[in-house]
Each structure stands twice: as structure tokens, then as C-alpha cells.
ZAMARGU-4260 file (C-alpha; in steps of 0.2 Angstrom, whole numbers, plus 5000, padded with zeros to 4 digits):
<rodrens>
0) 5626/4100/5175 | 5621/4111/5187 | 5638/4120/5186 | 5637/4121/5167 | 5621/4130/5169
5) 5626/4142/5182 | 5642/4146/5171 | 5631/4150/5158 | 5618/4159/5167 | 5635/4171/5173
10) 5639/4173/5155 | 5621/4178/5148 | 5621/4189/5163 | 5639/4196/5159 | 5636/4198/5140
15) 5618/4207/5144 | 5627/4218/5158 | 5643/4222/5145 | 5627/4225/5131 | 5618/4237/5144
20) 5635/4246/5149 | 5639/4248/5129 | 5623/4251/5120 | 5612/4260/5135 | 5623/4271/5146
25) 5625/4287/5137 | 5641/4295/5133 | 5644/4313/5137 | 5656/4322/5126 | 5669/4335/5132
30) 5667/4346/5117 | 5656/4346/5100 | 5663/4331/5092 | 5662/4331/5072 | 5661/4315/5064
35) 5662/4313/5045 | 5655/4296/5038 | 5659/4295/5020 | 5650/4288/5006 | 5654/4269/5002
40) 5659/4264/5021 | 5654/4250/5027 | 5643/4247/5045 | 5658/4240/5053 | 5670/4256/5047
45) 5655/4266/5052 | 5655/4256/5070 | 5674/4258/5071 | 5676/4279/5067 | 5663/4282/5080
50) 5671/4272/5093 | 5690/4281/5088 | 5680/4296/5092 | 5672/4292/5106 | 5654/4293/5101
55) 5650/4274/5106 | 5659/4262/5119 | 5660/4249/5108 | 5659/4246/5089 | 5655/4226/5093
60) 5641/4232/5102 | 5636/4244/5090 | 5637/4233/5075 | 5627/4218/5085 | 5614/4230/5089
65) 5612/4237/5072 | 5610/4221/5063 | 5598/4213/5075 | 5588/4230/5071 | 5594/4230/5054
70) 5578/4236/5047 | 5588/4253/5041 | 5604/4259/5033 | 5616/4271/5041 | 5616/4287/5031
75) 5634/4293/5026 | 5637/4313/5030 | 5645/4324/5045 | 5636/4323/5060 | 5638/4335/5077
80) 5638/4326/5092 | 5637/4338/5107 | 5624/4331/5120 | 5624/4316/5131 | 5617/4301/5119
85) 5618/4281/5122 | 5622/4270/5104 | 5604/4267/5102 | 5602/4286/5102 | 5618/4287/5088
90) 5611/4273/5077 | 5594/4283/5076 | 5602/4299/5071 | 5612/4290/5057 | 5597/4279/5050
95) 5586/4296/5049 | 5601/4305/5040 | 5602/4319/5055 | 5618/4326/5046 | 5625/4343/5050
100) 5624/4357/5038 | 5634/4372/5035 | 5631/4387/5030 | 5640/4398/5016 | 5636/4415/5016
105) 5640/4423/4998 | 5635/4443/4999 | 5632/4453/4982 | 5649/4458/4974 | 5660/4443/4981
110) 5670/4436/4967 | 5675/4418/4964 | 5691/4421/4975 | 5680/4427/4990 | 5668/4412/4987
115) 5683/4401/4987 | 5689/4406/5004 | 5670/4406/5012 | 5669/4388/5008 | 5686/4384/5014
120) 5682/4395/5030 | 5667/4385/5032 | 5677/4367/5032 | 5668/4362/5016 | 5683/4358/5006
125) 5699/4370/5000 | 5700/4387/4991 | 5709/4378/4977 | 5697/4365/4974 | 5682/4377/4974
130) 5692/4389/4961 | 5696/4374/4950 | 5678/4370/4949 | 5673/4390/4944 | 5686/4388/4932
135) 5683/4372/4923 | 5663/4367/4925 | 5658/4378/4912 | 5645/4365/4904 | 5634/4373/4917
140) 5632/4388/4909 | 5630/4380/4891 | 5612/4386/4890 | 5615/4404/4896 | 5632/4409/4891
145) 5641/4397/4882 | 5655/4412/4878 | 5659/4412/4899 | 5677/4408/4904 | 5673/4405/4921
150) 5658/4404/4930 | 5663/4421/4937 | 5645/4431/4937 | 5635/4416/4938 | 5637/4411/4958
155) 5620/4419/4963 | 5623/4428/4980 | 5613/4420/4994 | 5616/4409/5011 | 5617/4391/5005
160) 5617/4377/5017 | 5630/4363/5011 | 5637/4347/5019 | 5655/4339/5019 | 5652/4324/5009
165) 5647/4338/4995 | 5660/4343/4979 | 5665/4360/4974 | 5657/4354/4957 | 5640/4351/4968
170) 5640/4369/4978 | 5645/4378/4963 | 5629/4369/4952 | 5618/4375/4968 | 5625/4395/4965
175) 5621/4391/4947 | 5606/4385/4949 | 5601/4401/4959 | 5607/4412/4947 | 5596/4404/4933
180) 5580/4406/4944 | 5584/4423/4947 | 5587/4424/4928 | 5570/4418/4925 | 5562/4429/4937
185) 5570/4445/4927 | 5565/4437/4911 | 5583/4439/4907 | 5584/4429/4892 | 5596/4438/4879
190) 5611/4445/4881 | 5617/4437/4896 | 5636/4439/4895 | 5634/4458/4893 | 5619/4461/4906
195) 5630/4451/4919 | 5646/4459/4914 | 5639/4475/4917 | 5629/4470/4933 | 5644/4465/4940
200) 5654/4482/4937 | 5638/4491/4944 | 5637/4480/4958 | 5656/4482/4964 | 5655/4502/4961
205) 5639/4505/4973 | 5631/4497/4989 | 5616/4510/4986 | 5600/4502/4977 | 5594/4518/4971
210) 5612/4522/4963 | 5612/4506/4953 | 5603/4511/4937 | 5613/4527/4936 | 5628/4518/4936
215) 5624/4508/4925 | 5619/4525/4913 | 5637/4532/4914 | 5643/4514/4908 | 5632/4512/4893
220) 5633/4531/4889 | 5652/4528/4888 | 5651/4514/4878 | 5640/4522/4867 | 5654/4535/4865
225) 5668/4523/4864 | 5674/4529/4880 | 5685/4518/4891 | 5674/4513/4905 | 5688/4517/4918
230) 5680/4506/4932 | 5692/4504/4946 | 5684/4485/4951 | 5691/4479/4935 | 5706/4485/4937
235) 5707/4477/4954 | 5701/4460/4945 | 5714/4460/4933 | 5726/4461/4945 | 5716/4446/4956
240) 5717/4436/4941 | 5736/4438/4940 | 5741/4436/4958 | 5747/4453/4962 | 5734/4464/4968
245) 5743/4472/4984 | 5725/4480/4994 | 5725/4496/4982 | 5727/4501/4966 | 5744/4508/4961
250) 5749/4516/4943 | 5756/4502/4939 | 5740/4491/4940 | 5732/4507/4928 | 5746/4501/4915
255) 5745/4483/4916 | 5741/4474/4900 | 5725/4464/4904 | 5709/4464/4892 | 5700/4465/4911
260) 5709/4483/4913 | 5697/4496/4909 | 5708/4510/4909 | 5718/4503/4895 | 5703/4496/4884
265) 5688/4501/4878 | 5673/4492/4881 | 5667/4477/4893 | 5680/4467/4900 | 5679/4448/4893
270) 5666/4443/4907 | 5660/4446/4923 | 5673/4454/4937 | 5660/4447/4951 | 5643/4440/4956
275) 5628/4453/4954 | 5614/4452/4964 | 5596/4454/4959 | 5596/4473/4961 | 5611/4475/4950
280) 5607/4464/4938 | 5589/4475/4935 | 5598/4490/4934 | 5610/4481/4919 | 5594/4478/4912
285) 5586/4494/4914 | 5598/4507/4917 | 5591/4524/4918 | 5590/4536/4905 | 5603/4550/4907
290) 5618/4560/4899 | 5630/4555/4914 | 5646/4552/4909 | 5656/4551/4926 | 5653/4549/4944
295) 5663/4551/4961 | 5659/4546/4979 | 5653/4560/4990 | 5662/4553/5005 | 5644/4550/5012
300) 5641/4533/5006 | 5635/4540/4989 | 5641/4547/4974 | 5638/4563/4963 | 5635/4562/4946
305) 5640/4573/4930 | 5638/4574/4913 | 5653/4585/4907 | 5672/4583/4913 | 5672/4601/4921
310) 5655/4596/4930 | 5666/4581/4936 | 5682/4589/4941 | 5671/4601/4953 | 5664/4585/4962
315) 5679/4576/4964 | 5688/4593/4972 | 5672/4593/4983 | 5674/4574/4987 | 5693/4579/4992
320) 5689/4593/5002 | 5677/4583/5012 | 5689/4570/5015 | 5703/4583/5020 | 5688/4590/5033
325) 5687/4573/5042
</rodrens>
């Protein structure tokens, strides 16, 4: 009988020692480790994933401890492990939902292709997946622009915090929601399609806030006179849509038959060509009152505006001389 009790005691001590080793001794990762725990996974599956990634020593000990303490569930998501932690610390993080967040910055003037690349670079999905959402999830705009052909123009520029368990639809929804917030703040509640389309062109034409109302006035004046807008960014967008943009505008691009080619067709393009920020939207809503019909860069980061073609040609000549002198 004494031998039996001694055996049991040794067994208990061995199990206790094993549990102490598995649960209390910290694991120190050699480099930051990212582990994605997907929604719907069982605790057993999660424990095995943590063990396989070297975050805990034993999936069985982790599962035993979790069942023993089982007052809280483990939350799905991506977790970053970059400092020593034992299995109890790991479980506490998973029950709190201390999920790693990835940031995606969308600058003013990014188009949906740029945003798709930013999403992919952040490790949040493929560019193709995001573009599919941008082209297909038009129901997100039914209350603001039921004529939209994509979410282009409504993916509002901002810095977003996303997780890897979010879908491309979730991310696009967040960006459209931000647009709606800004539209409400600006009282943009009518002729939304026209305003956003104009704002997208203004956004791409100048990064100088003070110039945006003047640029908008040029394009509205040209529309009033039934002149082509002749906006280079729209030509670039036409090439992007057809996978033929080569980094610069060629003569063939100016002649390319696309409704987005504002050299070839008068009026606004069918929809936005980029995603404008607040200042560009405000400029499109409240353009300056001018007689300007033309503008050209001045080689110093700004533009020169003109009401007549003769004046514009002089500004173009001045620009070329300034570039040649550099």
C-alpha cells in the first residue's frame, strides 16, 4: 500500500511539475510572431495553433487550464507575440481580445487601385479582393448615389485601423461610412454624384488647398461653355480602368475611346476618378467665382490661371522656360 501511495505521490508531483513547466514558465519568441485565430475555431484548435507557432509549450496543458478556469471564451483575431509570456498570460490576452490592429492610410486623391494596393501591403487581403468589393458593393451607396458604377469617390481618405478577420467588404464599408459622415458635415445632400465627380478631378489636379476653388471654377466654366474639360487625371484613369496605363500620358491615351477621356468627350466623366478629401469636396460645392477657363503649373508647386487662350499660352511658355532653367 505504501508503494502505491508513493507512486501516486510521484505521479502527482510529476504532473504538477509538468503543468508548472507548461503553464508558468514563460516562452520567449526569438522574433515577433503573428498568429491568426479564425472565427469558429474550437479551443482545442486554438491551443494547437498556439503550440505549432511556439507561443505555448503544450496545447494539452493549455486546454486543461482553460477548461479548469473556463469562465471566459477565447476571442478570434490576429495576435502579436513579441515578449516573454507564459500560457496563463497568453490565455488572458485571448480572453480580453487583445487583437493586433493594422493601419491603412488612404491619402487624399488615392483611387480604388491605390487603396487596394495599400490594403494588400498591410497584409489585410489581396488587392483583387478589395477591388472586387469596390466594384460590387454598390448597395452601400444606394442612399447617396444610386447611379454609382463603383465605390470610387466614396472611399474617404483617412487612416483606418483594421484587423485580419475583417473582409474587404468590411473595410470598404468603413470607408464609405466615413464619406457619409463628411458629406453630412458639409451638408452635401443633393447632386452628390456630380459634386463628388468634380471634387475627384479637383483633388487630382492640385494639392494646394487655396487653389482648389479656382480649379473647380475652371471646370465649371468649361462645362457651362460646353468645352471639353481636358483633364489629364481623367485620361490616366481611363487607362487604369483598361489596364493600359504606362506611367505617363501618351498621344494614344489622349485619343483613346473612353467616356472617362475628357479630351475626347465633353462633360463630366461617368463617375469619380479618385477619392477626394473634405477640402476638394467643399471646393466642388462652392467654387470660386471667376472667368478662368485654363490653368497650368508654374514650376513652383502652384498654378497660373487664365481667362483667355492667349493668356494661357503665355503661362505655358513661362512654365516651359522655368523648367528649362532648372
